[in-house]
N, C-alpha and C positions, 0 to 999 in steps of 0.2 A: 835346298842349295844344289848346287850343280857342277860338273867337271866338262871342261870343254877341252877339245884335243885339234890339234893344226893336222890337217891329213897329208901335209908335205913332210914333215919332221917329226910328227908324234909329240911335239912340245904340247904339257899338260897345264890348265890352269883351273884350278878349285876355289870355287866362288867361296867356300866356308873357310879355307885356308888364306886367300887372296896372295898377292905376289908384291912385295914392299919395293923390288926393285923396278916395277913398271908403274908401282903408285897407287894398287889397288889393296884395300885393308880388309882384312878378314870380313865376310859378311857381305860383301860388294854385290851391286846389282849388274849382272851383265849386261841387260838390254838397256838400264838408265845411264851407267856409269862408264860403260866402255864406247869410244867413240868410233864412230862408223868408220873412220879412217884408220883405225890402230890396226897394227899388224903383227905377225909373230914375232917376238923378241929373238928366236933362237935362229930361224933361217930367213925371216925378213921377206918372205914372199907372199904369203896368205895374209887375205884382210879379215877383218873380223867376221865376214858373211861366209867365209869359207870353213870357220871353225866348226866341228861337228859336237853337239850335245852327247856325251857317252855315259852319263849317270846324272 
C-alpha cells in the first residue's frame, strides 16, 4: 500500500487506512478508485495528479 501527500498543504492519505470522510475504504486502490477530478479535501487546490507518493 502507499501514502500520498498534497504538496500544497501536506494532507496525507494512506491507502492502507483509507479515509471514510472521503469515501475511501481501507485498502483502496489509488489508481483505480480515486477519480481524476478528485481534489485535496483540506486545501481544495491540488488535483489527484499533483499528489506525491511518499511511501
